[in-house]
Backbone as ProteinMPNN parsed JSONL, in Angstrom:
{"seq_chain_A": "RDTRDVFTKVLFQLSYALNESSLHRGNSRSYPPLKPLLQRSLYGNSITSQTSFFRSCILANCSTNLQLTARLQQMNGSSFSLGSGRSFLLGSGRGLMLVIGVFNGGDDAFLPTLTIHLPPNLHYVKILPTEDSSADCDVSEDANRATVYCSISSLYLSAHAKVELSFLLDVNQSSTPGDVIISIKASR", "coords_chain_A": {"N_chain_A": [[-132.62, 23.983, 102.345], [-133.577, 23.247, 105.683], [-136.69, 24.199, 106.669], [-137.749, 24.008, 109.136], [-135.859, 24.532, 111.021], [-135.11, 26.04, 113.853], [-132.925, 26.885, 115.289], [-130.599, 27.717, 113.965], [-129.146, 30.817, 113.218], [-130.793, 33.499, 111.469], [-129.831, 34.922, 108.501], [-129.498, 38.1, 107.113], [-129.151, 40.04, 104.175], [-128.581, 43.051, 102.513], [-128.29, 44.712, 99.549], [-127.505, 47.676, 97.757], [-127.962, 50.246, 95.278], [-127.64, 52.979, 92.938], [-129.696, 53.752, 90.161], [-128.742, 54.663, 86.918], [-129.824, 57.622, 85.399], [-131.119, 59.537, 82.682], [-132.083, 62.316, 82.799], [-133.0, 65.327, 81.52], [-133.871, 68.497, 82.051], [-135.369, 71.608, 81.342], [-133.857, 74.484, 79.717], [-130.981, 75.079, 77.607], [-129.501, 76.983, 78.94], [-129.722, 76.512, 81.614], [-128.583, 75.058, 84.743], [-126.758, 71.948, 84.907], [-128.401, 68.805, 85.743], [-128.584, 67.747, 89.227], [-126.789, 65.04, 90.599], [-127.563, 62.292, 92.598], [-125.776, 61.097, 95.508], [-124.326, 58.211, 97.017], [-123.671, 57.245, 100.288], [-121.044, 55.389, 101.107], [-120.35, 52.485, 102.949], [-117.711, 50.913, 104.963], [-117.841, 48.371, 103.956], [-118.676, 48.385, 101.356], [-121.51, 48.54, 99.171], [-123.48, 47.169, 100.695], [-125.376, 45.692, 103.333], [-125.156, 43.629, 106.103], [-126.724, 41.478, 108.379], [-127.74, 39.53, 111.263], [-130.127, 37.452, 112.987], [-131.622, 35.841, 115.821], [-134.031, 33.298, 116.568], [-136.793, 34.088, 118.631], [-136.954, 33.01, 121.968], [-138.938, 31.991, 124.575], [-138.13, 31.78, 127.713], [-138.266, 30.157, 130.841], [-136.626, 28.949, 132.65], [-133.204, 29.499, 133.71], [-131.212, 28.519, 131.978], [-132.552, 27.879, 129.643], [-133.634, 25.269, 129.251], [-135.073, 22.121, 128.337], [-137.145, 19.593, 129.793], [-137.872, 16.735, 129.285], [-139.995, 14.129, 130.112], [-140.675, 10.697, 130.409], [-143.301, 8.262, 130.308], [-144.407, 4.883, 130.161], [-146.354, 2.16, 128.991], [-147.307, -1.171, 128.34], [-149.959, -2.617, 126.619], [-152.379, -5.05, 126.17], [-154.63, -5.8, 123.544], [-156.919, -6.807, 124.551], [-157.368, -5.419, 126.844], [-155.908, -5.722, 129.287], [-153.13, -4.321, 131.068], [-149.774, -3.118, 131.823], [-147.214, -1.318, 133.519], [-144.099, -0.429, 132.015], [-141.044, -1.827, 133.053], [-141.934, -2.808, 135.42], [-141.578, -5.412, 136.126], [-143.35, -7.477, 136.022], [-144.753, -10.468, 134.654], [-145.552, -11.012, 131.23], [-147.562, -12.333, 128.858], [-146.761, -12.833, 125.675], [-148.569, -12.694, 122.657], [-150.885, -13.668, 123.656], [-153.053, -12.082, 123.419], [-155.062, -10.216, 121.022], [-153.489, -8.374, 119.919], [-150.9, -5.908, 120.509], [-150.27, -2.998, 122.328], [-148.266, -0.134, 122.66], [-148.132, 2.392, 124.866], [-147.081, 5.6, 125.144], [-146.266, 8.312, 127.204], [-145.349, 11.68, 126.991], [-144.009, 14.258, 128.78], [-143.31, 17.665, 129.111], [-141.429, 19.169, 131.304], [-139.957, 21.485, 131.427], [-138.66, 24.301, 129.682], [-139.971, 25.459, 126.478], [-139.829, 22.89, 124.057], [-138.239, 22.637, 121.141], [-138.715, 21.089, 118.053], [-139.121, 18.331, 119.114], [-138.211, 14.886, 119.537], [-138.856, 11.354, 119.394], [-137.479, 8.274, 120.056], [-137.687, 4.858, 119.559], [-136.565, 1.7, 120.29], [-137.116, -1.48, 119.254], [-137.305, -4.948, 120.22], [-136.296, -8.031, 118.397], [-138.52, -9.738, 118.455], [-140.781, -8.159, 118.362], [-142.832, -6.192, 116.239], [-143.222, -3.098, 114.626], [-146.314, -1.703, 113.779], [-148.132, 0.549, 113.31], [-148.733, 4.043, 114.188], [-151.251, 5.031, 116.365], [-153.899, 7.268, 115.684], [-154.668, 10.251, 117.582], [-156.694, 12.751, 119.232], [-155.473, 14.943, 120.566], [-152.733, 14.995, 119.996], [-150.01, 15.039, 117.685], [-147.928, 13.17, 115.572], [-145.211, 12.189, 113.56], [-143.946, 9.4, 112.115], [-141.121, 7.337, 111.273], [-139.739, 4.205, 110.229], [-136.99, 2.109, 110.75], [-135.514, -0.85, 109.943], [-133.472, -3.62, 110.874], [-131.609, -6.737, 110.945], [-131.587, -7.38, 113.652], [-133.298, -5.651, 115.157], [-136.062, -3.306, 115.209], [-136.206, 0.183, 114.666], [-137.962, 3.018, 115.619], [-138.53, 6.22, 114.62], [-139.76, 9.241, 115.695], [-141.264, 12.451, 115.105], [-142.492, 14.775, 117.296], [-145.502, 16.476, 117.805], [-145.367, 18.467, 115.611], [-143.815, 21.305, 115.458], [-143.025, 22.415, 118.018], [-143.027, 21.461, 121.504], [-144.792, 22.782, 124.011], [-143.918, 24.386, 127.168], [-144.644, 22.517, 130.061], [-146.475, 20.893, 128.833], [-148.266, 17.909, 127.802], [-148.173, 14.956, 125.902], [-149.724, 12.031, 124.612], [-148.954, 9.071, 123.086], [-149.863, 6.355, 121.088], [-148.836, 3.162, 120.047], [-149.245, 0.599, 117.732], [-148.342, -2.712, 117.921], [-146.939, -5.773, 116.694], [-146.619, -9.259, 117.372], [-143.937, -11.431, 116.776], [-144.435, -14.56, 115.492], [-142.683, -16.677, 115.793], [-141.328, -16.268, 118.153], [-139.359, -16.791, 121.073], [-139.568, -17.748, 124.578], [-138.629, -15.209, 126.943], [-136.934, -12.216, 128.079], [-138.337, -9.087, 127.133], [-137.053, -6.317, 125.824], [-137.535, -2.983, 125.556], [-136.441, 0.025, 124.39], [-136.716, 3.465, 125.015], [-136.419, 6.789, 124.019], [-136.561, 10.273, 124.517], [-135.959, 13.389, 123.043], [-134.743, 16.663, 122.564]], "CA_chain_A": [[-132.438, 24.225, 103.798], [-134.663, 22.826, 106.532], [-137.478, 25.335, 107.109], [-138.15, 23.824, 110.536], [-134.68, 24.765, 111.814], [-135.252, 27.291, 114.665], [-131.727, 27.098, 116.025], [-129.661, 28.45, 113.178], [-129.468, 32.249, 113.064], [-131.243, 33.925, 110.145], [-128.894, 35.938, 107.956], [-130.138, 39.097, 106.187], [-128.165, 40.825, 103.451], [-129.212, 44.038, 101.666], [-127.386, 45.429, 98.65], [-128.164, 48.849, 97.24], [-127.219, 50.969, 94.235], [-128.488, 53.937, 92.205], [-129.821, 53.522, 88.75], [-128.412, 55.839, 86.1], [-130.953, 58.16, 84.636], [-130.744, 60.673, 81.804], [-133.134, 63.314, 82.827], [-132.57, 66.69, 81.207], [-134.973, 69.426, 82.046], [-135.011, 73.005, 81.163], [-133.161, 74.835, 78.511], [-129.539, 74.961, 77.576], [-128.825, 77.984, 79.848], [-129.845, 76.108, 83.052], [-127.534, 74.223, 85.273], [-126.966, 70.474, 84.711], [-129.068, 68.248, 86.892], [-127.703, 67.188, 90.289], [-126.793, 63.611, 90.715], [-127.505, 61.806, 94.015], [-124.586, 60.339, 95.949], [-124.488, 57.19, 98.017], [-122.645, 57.198, 101.274], [-120.612, 53.97, 101.151], [-119.71, 52.053, 104.211], [-116.461, 50.234, 104.799], [-118.062, 47.103, 103.288], [-119.26, 48.587, 100.013], [-122.907, 48.895, 99.073], [-124.322, 46.112, 101.21], [-125.47, 45.628, 104.767], [-125.371, 42.244, 106.526], [-127.091, 41.355, 109.772], [-128.321, 38.238, 111.576], [-130.969, 37.467, 114.148], [-132.031, 34.519, 116.32], [-135.482, 33.148, 116.874], [-137.159, 34.396, 120.033], [-137.309, 31.894, 122.85], [-139.535, 32.396, 125.839], [-137.53, 30.817, 128.656], [-138.564, 30.275, 132.26], [-135.389, 28.536, 133.336], [-132.024, 30.303, 133.371], [-130.445, 27.942, 130.9], [-133.449, 27.595, 128.546], [-133.597, 23.817, 128.996], [-136.28, 21.318, 128.395], [-137.121, 18.489, 130.767], [-138.759, 15.753, 128.728], [-140.174, 12.973, 130.984], [-141.4, 9.638, 129.725], [-143.931, 7.178, 130.926], [-144.771, 3.913, 129.104], [-147.024, 0.923, 129.399], [-147.785, -2.156, 127.298], [-151.374, -2.982, 126.803], [-152.936, -6.013, 125.238], [-155.851, -5.319, 122.93], [-158.035, -7.275, 125.364], [-157.545, -4.479, 127.914], [-154.949, -5.763, 130.392], [-151.966, -3.502, 130.832], [-148.852, -2.93, 132.932], [-146.157, -0.306, 133.271], [-142.758, -0.971, 131.666], [-140.126, -1.82, 134.168], [-142.62, -3.291, 136.633], [-141.045, -6.749, 136.421], [-144.422, -8.442, 135.911], [-144.741, -11.281, 133.433], [-146.511, -10.649, 130.216], [-147.572, -13.405, 127.877], [-146.85, -12.306, 124.337], [-149.363, -13.509, 121.742], [-152.137, -14.172, 124.272], [-154.16, -11.154, 123.031], [-155.169, -10.048, 119.57], [-152.469, -7.412, 119.515], [-150.183, -5.303, 121.6], [-150.192, -1.525, 122.15], [-147.268, 0.55, 123.461], [-148.597, 3.733, 125.11], [-145.994, 6.429, 125.681], [-146.569, 9.674, 127.583], [-144.195, 12.601, 126.989], [-144.319, 15.517, 129.504], [-142.228, 18.643, 129.102], [-141.391, 19.867, 132.573], [-139.041, 22.6, 131.316], [-139.009, 25.32, 128.667], [-140.463, 24.936, 125.175], [-138.953, 21.938, 123.4], [-138.353, 22.806, 119.705], [-138.438, 19.871, 117.238], [-138.877, 17.172, 119.943], [-138.277, 13.605, 118.855], [-138.963, 10.142, 120.21], [-136.824, 7.11, 119.423], [-138.093, 3.597, 120.184], [-135.872, 0.531, 119.806], [-137.965, -2.68, 119.556], [-136.55, -6.213, 120.05], [-136.649, -8.758, 117.212], [-139.819, -10.439, 118.549], [-141.886, -7.195, 118.236], [-142.799, -5.438, 114.993], [-144.004, -1.86, 114.569], [-147.391, -1.727, 112.748], [-148.535, 1.918, 113.037], [-149.067, 4.868, 115.308], [-152.714, 5.228, 116.361], [-154.205, 8.71, 115.748], [-155.396, 10.787, 118.727], [-157.152, 14.105, 119.029], [-154.633, 15.996, 121.124], [-151.33, 14.966, 119.654], [-149.64, 14.646, 116.354], [-146.6, 12.636, 115.469], [-144.885, 11.653, 112.233], [-142.956, 8.367, 112.423], [-140.442, 6.523, 110.266], [-139.187, 2.943, 110.775], [-135.766, 1.531, 110.17], [-135.406, -2.246, 110.412], [-132.344, -4.456, 110.462], [-131.82, -8.159, 111.377], [-131.713, -7.54, 115.117], [-134.386, -4.895, 115.749], [-136.653, -2.167, 114.488], [-136.123, 1.488, 115.364], [-139.044, 3.943, 115.249], [-138.158, 7.654, 114.855], [-140.958, 10.13, 115.585], [-141.322, 13.878, 115.396], [-143.651, 14.96, 118.106], [-146.23, 17.734, 117.692], [-144.902, 19.279, 114.49], [-142.674, 22.209, 115.611], [-142.504, 22.441, 119.39], [-143.873, 21.016, 122.628], [-144.685, 23.92, 124.906], [-143.591, 24.108, 128.544], [-145.665, 21.871, 130.895], [-147.445, 20.206, 127.968], [-148.144, 16.431, 127.841], [-148.819, 14.229, 124.825], [-149.745, 10.612, 124.737], [-148.88, 8.427, 121.778], [-150.116, 4.89, 121.135], [-148.24, 2.466, 118.94], [-149.734, -0.719, 117.548], [-147.225, -3.625, 117.691], [-147.34, -7.191, 116.374], [-145.657, -10.208, 117.954], [-143.367, -12.399, 115.882], [-144.993, -15.891, 115.919], [-141.55, -17.581, 116.084], [-140.608, -15.801, 119.32], [-139.126, -17.766, 122.159], [-139.74, -17.041, 125.849], [-137.5, -14.452, 127.411], [-137.186, -10.841, 128.423], [-138.558, -8.166, 126.05], [-136.453, -5.025, 126.238], [-137.912, -1.851, 124.693], [-135.704, 1.222, 124.779], [-137.423, 4.663, 124.568], [-135.658, 8.042, 124.323], [-137.111, 11.526, 124.031], [-134.892, 14.4, 122.993], [-134.916, 17.99, 121.884]], "C_chain_A": [[-133.747, 23.839, 104.499], [-135.438, 24.022, 107.071], [-137.954, 25.209, 108.56], [-136.98, 24.057, 111.491], [-134.898, 26.134, 112.542], [-134.041, 27.572, 115.511], [-130.673, 27.908, 115.295], [-130.093, 29.896, 113.009], [-129.882, 32.542, 111.619], [-130.34, 35.05, 109.712], [-129.646, 36.8, 106.969], [-128.983, 39.845, 105.5], [-128.929, 41.749, 102.507], [-128.143, 44.72, 100.824], [-128.131, 46.564, 97.969], [-127.258, 49.545, 96.155], [-128.21, 51.971, 93.615], [-128.507, 53.602, 90.742], [-129.406, 54.816, 88.045], [-129.658, 56.333, 85.391], [-130.469, 59.319, 83.759], [-131.864, 61.639, 81.688], [-132.524, 64.696, 82.567], [-133.791, 67.532, 81.118], [-134.451, 70.849, 81.781], [-134.32, 73.269, 79.839], [-131.669, 74.729, 78.627], [-128.795, 75.91, 78.479], [-128.94, 77.586, 81.314], [-128.676, 75.241, 83.499], [-127.739, 72.761, 84.988], [-127.656, 69.898, 85.94], [-128.126, 67.699, 87.942], [-127.881, 65.705, 90.313], [-126.717, 63.214, 92.187], [-126.24, 61.04, 94.287], [-124.982, 59.288, 97.015], [-123.368, 57.271, 99.011], [-122.271, 55.737, 101.458], [-120.057, 53.698, 102.505], [-118.384, 51.393, 103.942], [-116.603, 48.982, 104.02], [-118.692, 47.241, 101.922], [-120.711, 48.96, 100.123], [-123.815, 47.8, 99.57], [-124.257, 46.188, 102.766], [-125.824, 44.224, 105.119], [-125.678, 42.22, 108.021], [-127.639, 39.956, 110.041], [-129.16, 38.346, 112.851], [-131.274, 36.029, 114.545], [-133.528, 34.51, 116.54], [-135.664, 33.475, 118.353], [-137.472, 33.162, 120.806], [-137.794, 32.444, 124.156], [-139.049, 31.372, 126.893], [-137.907, 31.166, 130.091], [-137.301, 29.983, 133.084], [-134.2, 29.353, 132.861], [-131.259, 29.822, 132.169], [-131.276, 27.539, 129.705], [-133.507, 26.085, 128.236], [-134.928, 23.19, 129.076], [-136.12, 20.263, 129.465], [-138.161, 17.486, 130.33], [-138.799, 14.519, 129.616], [-141.05, 12.005, 130.316], [-142.12, 8.74, 130.714], [-144.357, 6.215, 129.841], [-145.466, 2.731, 129.739], [-147.341, 0.092, 128.185], [-149.195, -2.492, 127.632], [-151.808, -3.983, 125.787], [-154.251, -5.414, 124.742], [-157.084, -5.805, 123.687], [-158.236, -6.439, 126.627], [-156.559, -4.566, 129.05], [-153.664, -5.007, 130.05], [-151.011, -3.517, 132.05], [-147.807, -1.97, 132.529], [-144.878, -1.023, 132.908], [-141.875, -0.823, 132.857], [-140.768, -2.339, 135.459], [-142.169, -4.696, 137.031], [-142.145, -7.838, 136.354], [-144.256, -9.239, 134.621], [-145.835, -10.9, 132.499], [-146.452, -11.671, 129.125], [-147.843, -12.844, 126.501], [-147.655, -13.241, 123.451], [-150.636, -13.99, 122.379], [-153.305, -13.272, 123.927], [-154.192, -11.069, 121.523], [-154.115, -9.08, 119.053], [-151.843, -6.784, 120.723], [-150.095, -3.781, 121.298], [-149.171, -0.994, 123.152], [-147.797, 1.985, 123.616], [-147.517, 4.523, 125.765], [-146.524, 7.834, 126.011], [-145.31, 10.506, 127.587], [-144.671, 13.911, 127.665], [-143.121, 16.42, 129.468], [-142.294, 19.45, 130.378], [-140.453, 21.107, 132.552], [-139.593, 23.649, 130.334], [-139.424, 24.67, 127.381], [-139.43, 24.055, 124.512], [-139.179, 22.053, 121.882], [-137.889, 21.536, 118.996], [-138.217, 18.652, 118.154], [-139.06, 15.861, 119.149], [-138.399, 12.482, 119.859], [-138.374, 9.041, 119.425], [-137.177, 5.876, 120.205], [-137.298, 2.457, 119.471], [-136.688, -0.715, 120.26], [-137.078, -3.923, 119.373], [-137.024, -6.966, 118.829], [-138.024, -9.464, 117.284], [-141.032, -9.497, 118.512], [-141.7, -6.432, 116.912], [-143.697, -4.226, 115.109], [-145.04, -1.98, 113.455], [-147.732, -0.305, 112.347], [-148.665, 2.684, 114.339], [-150.568, 5.097, 115.222], [-152.998, 6.714, 116.514], [-154.987, 9.067, 117.011], [-155.769, 12.216, 118.465], [-156.109, 15.128, 119.402], [-153.139, 15.952, 120.789], [-151.111, 14.592, 118.208], [-148.209, 14.198, 116.358], [-146.419, 12.09, 114.059], [-143.702, 10.706, 112.482], [-142.45, 7.701, 111.172], [-139.845, 5.328, 110.954], [-137.97, 2.557, 109.995], [-135.6, 0.126, 110.784], [-134.137, -2.879, 109.925], [-132.629, -5.861, 111.038], [-132.103, -8.272, 112.828], [-132.878, -6.811, 115.71], [-134.902, -3.818, 114.819], [-136.485, -0.941, 115.314], [-137.149, 2.427, 114.783], [-138.61, 5.361, 115.633], [-139.417, 8.502, 114.634], [-140.673, 11.547, 115.873], [-142.558, 14.158, 116.131], [-144.201, 16.372, 117.901], [-145.612, 18.803, 116.791], [-143.666, 20.189, 114.797], [-142.149, 22.274, 117.028], [-143.55, 21.933, 120.375], [-143.698, 22.058, 123.715], [-144.409, 23.448, 126.33], [-144.858, 23.537, 129.265], [-146.787, 21.222, 130.082], [-147.174, 18.679, 128.046], [-148.806, 15.916, 126.572], [-148.754, 12.76, 125.1], [-149.835, 9.988, 123.337], [-149.076, 6.924, 121.948], [-149.575, 4.257, 119.858], [-148.758, 1.041, 118.885], [-148.526, -1.617, 117.186], [-147.756, -5.003, 117.404], [-146.215, -8.069, 116.954], [-145.25, -11.205, 116.911], [-143.76, -13.781, 116.342], [-143.858, -16.89, 116.25], [-140.764, -17.139, 117.265], [-140.454, -16.904, 120.325], [-139.27, -16.999, 123.482], [-138.427, -16.327, 126.264], [-137.903, -12.98, 127.686], [-137.374, -9.992, 127.093], [-138.059, -6.823, 126.563], [-136.819, -3.967, 125.156], [-137.207, -0.622, 125.208], [-136.386, 2.473, 124.144], [-136.588, 5.884, 124.953], [-136.382, 9.2, 123.722], [-136.032, 12.531, 124.041], [-135.365, 15.644, 122.323], [-133.573, 18.477, 121.569]], "O_chain_A": [[-134.846, 24.067, 103.993], [-134.892, 24.792, 107.861], [-138.484, 26.156, 109.14], [-137.118, 23.791, 112.685], [-134.869, 27.201, 111.928], [-134.108, 28.432, 116.39], [-129.941, 28.687, 115.906], [-131.251, 30.178, 112.699], [-129.391, 31.919, 110.678], [-130.109, 36.007, 110.452], [-130.347, 36.293, 106.094], [-127.997, 40.226, 106.129], [-129.819, 41.302, 101.784], [-127.178, 45.254, 101.372], [-129.305, 46.403, 97.636], [-126.032, 49.434, 96.144], [-129.426, 51.837, 93.745], [-127.496, 53.222, 90.151], [-129.686, 55.916, 88.521], [-130.441, 55.55, 84.854], [-129.498, 59.994, 84.098], [-132.509, 61.777, 80.648], [-131.652, 65.159, 83.302], [-134.645, 67.342, 80.252], [-133.283, 71.185, 81.977], [-134.218, 72.4, 78.973], [-131.155, 74.32, 79.668], [-127.616, 75.708, 78.77], [-128.339, 78.226, 82.176], [-127.889, 74.763, 82.682], [-128.894, 72.363, 84.833], [-127.519, 70.428, 87.043], [-127.025, 67.244, 87.633], [-128.969, 65.179, 90.081], [-125.894, 63.745, 92.934], [-125.689, 60.4, 93.391], [-125.894, 59.516, 97.81], [-122.206, 57.358, 98.615], [-123.087, 54.936, 101.914], [-119.398, 54.53, 103.128], [-117.963, 51.319, 102.787], [-115.619, 48.513, 103.447], [-119.202, 46.257, 101.388], [-121.109, 49.632, 101.075], [-124.831, 47.514, 98.936], [-123.294, 46.648, 103.378], [-126.718, 43.65, 104.497], [-124.991, 42.853, 108.822], [-127.976, 39.255, 109.087], [-128.93, 39.22, 113.686], [-131.197, 35.115, 113.724], [-134.183, 35.543, 116.676], [-134.814, 33.181, 119.193], [-138.221, 32.317, 120.315], [-137.13, 33.274, 124.777], [-139.525, 30.238, 126.931], [-137.867, 32.329, 130.494], [-136.976, 30.668, 134.054], [-134.192, 29.844, 131.732], [-130.711, 30.626, 131.416], [-130.742, 26.894, 128.803], [-133.435, 25.689, 127.073], [-135.817, 23.655, 129.79], [-135.02, 20.081, 129.987], [-139.227, 17.391, 130.94], [-137.758, 13.909, 129.862], [-142.057, 12.376, 129.713], [-141.627, 8.484, 131.812], [-144.643, 6.636, 128.721], [-145.191, 2.359, 130.88], [-147.616, 0.628, 127.111], [-149.568, -2.632, 128.797], [-151.603, -3.754, 124.595], [-154.894, -4.627, 125.436], [-158.177, -5.276, 123.491], [-159.157, -6.699, 127.401], [-156.366, -3.568, 129.745], [-153.178, -5.042, 128.92], [-151.406, -3.885, 133.156], [-147.522, -1.803, 131.343], [-144.597, -2.103, 133.428], [-141.936, 0.168, 133.585], [-140.128, -2.286, 136.509], [-142.372, -5.109, 138.173], [-141.86, -9.008, 136.611], [-143.699, -8.755, 133.635], [-146.924, -10.508, 132.919], [-145.4, -11.868, 128.517], [-148.958, -12.435, 126.178], [-147.45, -14.454, 123.486], [-151.422, -14.667, 121.716], [-154.455, -13.666, 124.124], [-153.445, -11.761, 120.832], [-153.892, -8.997, 117.845], [-152.218, -7.097, 121.852], [-149.875, -3.368, 120.16], [-149.197, -1.347, 124.331], [-147.903, 2.715, 122.631], [-147.063, 4.161, 126.85], [-147.163, 8.466, 125.17], [-144.294, 10.08, 128.135], [-145.596, 14.571, 127.193], [-142.01, 15.981, 129.768], [-143.143, 20.331, 130.51], [-140.205, 21.697, 133.604], [-140.801, 23.839, 130.191], [-139.252, 23.464, 127.203], [-138.264, 24.438, 124.416], [-140.214, 21.607, 121.388], [-136.828, 20.986, 119.292], [-137.2, 17.977, 117.994], [-139.901, 15.742, 118.257], [-138.079, 12.648, 121.036], [-138.706, 8.859, 118.254], [-136.981, 5.848, 121.42], [-137.36, 2.29, 118.253], [-136.907, -0.951, 121.448], [-136.215, -3.956, 118.495], [-138.05, -6.603, 118.254], [-138.616, -9.749, 116.243], [-142.172, -9.95, 118.616], [-140.586, -6.082, 116.524], [-144.808, -4.315, 115.632], [-144.699, -2.317, 112.321], [-147.638, 0.035, 111.167], [-148.703, 2.11, 115.428], [-151.102, 5.332, 114.139], [-152.411, 7.366, 117.377], [-155.847, 8.309, 117.46], [-155.215, 12.843, 117.562], [-155.871, 16.077, 118.655], [-152.374, 16.794, 121.259], [-151.932, 13.913, 117.592], [-147.369, 14.766, 117.055], [-147.364, 11.59, 113.448], [-142.642, 11.101, 112.967], [-143.159, 7.514, 110.184], [-139.479, 5.401, 112.127], [-137.915, 2.658, 108.769], [-135.555, -0.03, 112.004], [-133.745, -2.733, 108.768], [-133.718, -6.137, 111.542], [-132.812, -9.193, 113.233], [-133.436, -7.287, 116.699], [-134.289, -3.47, 113.81], [-136.604, -0.992, 116.539], [-137.199, 2.613, 113.567], [-138.359, 5.66, 116.8], [-140.037, 8.487, 113.571], [-139.915, 11.853, 116.794], [-143.635, 13.81, 115.646], [-143.443, 17.339, 117.834], [-145.376, 19.93, 117.228], [-142.557, 19.827, 114.403], [-140.938, 22.195, 117.233], [-144.755, 21.967, 120.128], [-142.613, 22.212, 124.276], [-144.627, 22.285, 126.668], [-145.97, 24.031, 129.08], [-147.898, 21.027, 130.575], [-146.058, 18.23, 128.307], [-149.883, 16.384, 126.202], [-147.826, 12.286, 125.755], [-150.692, 10.349, 122.53], [-148.511, 6.311, 122.854], [-149.816, 4.737, 118.75], [-148.716, 0.336, 119.893], [-147.782, -1.311, 116.255], [-148.862, -5.364, 117.806], [-145.049, -7.676, 117.013], [-146.099, -11.775, 116.226], [-143.456, -14.157, 117.474], [-144.11, -17.872, 116.948], [-139.62, -17.566, 117.418], [-141.275, -17.816, 120.428], [-139.12, -15.778, 123.523], [-137.317, -16.777, 125.978], [-139.061, -12.592, 127.535], [-136.661, -10.183, 126.107], [-138.542, -6.276, 127.555], [-136.431, -4.091, 123.994], [-137.37, -0.267, 126.375], [-136.601, 2.535, 122.934], [-136.112, 5.989, 126.083], [-136.784, 9.153, 122.559], [-135.228, 12.548, 124.973], [-136.338, 15.617, 121.568], [-133.426, 19.559, 121.001]]}, "name": "protein", "num_of_chains": 1, "seq": "RDTRDVFTKVLFQLSYALNESSLHRGNSRSYPPLKPLLQRSLYGNSITSQTSFFRSCILANCSTNLQLTARLQQMNGSSFSLGSGRSFLLGSGRGLMLVIGVFNGGDDAFLPTLTIHLPPNLHYVKILPTEDSSADCDVSEDANRATVYCSISSLYLSAHAKVELSFLLDVNQSSTPGDVIISIKASR"}
């Protein structure tokens, strides 16, 4: 079972019974020892209960509001925001960095994830470590594109928290001119 699952209710079950004992005290003229009795419920000698994890919610529906910002940056320092429509010459720098900001404008986001779909002319190299954020990423590649799946900040991203993640990318040398479409999705 996934120990990071904070959505499934926790089930508790307690079973009870009395052990038989053969205690005989006193002499033969005394009364036999009293035996304790268990009061049985309708369900036998067990009790079952369940509980949910506590969630501190500000909004009525306990919803997150994950907001994304992204920019591409060449290793030589020039950068631009994704979706700006500006031209970007791939391969003109020593490398390419995708910087993604994730802001949680709602309630705590438990087990937040980030999914990045890269086009065939870009390859995922690694996530760059930072002081204030942690992410664990896995890559799945097929003939058409690479998909990067990341778990953000181990267990949860608190309300009004922001993390910035930087991904090192490499350009396929056999790329042809055209649009580069990078799809990014944050979810909880």
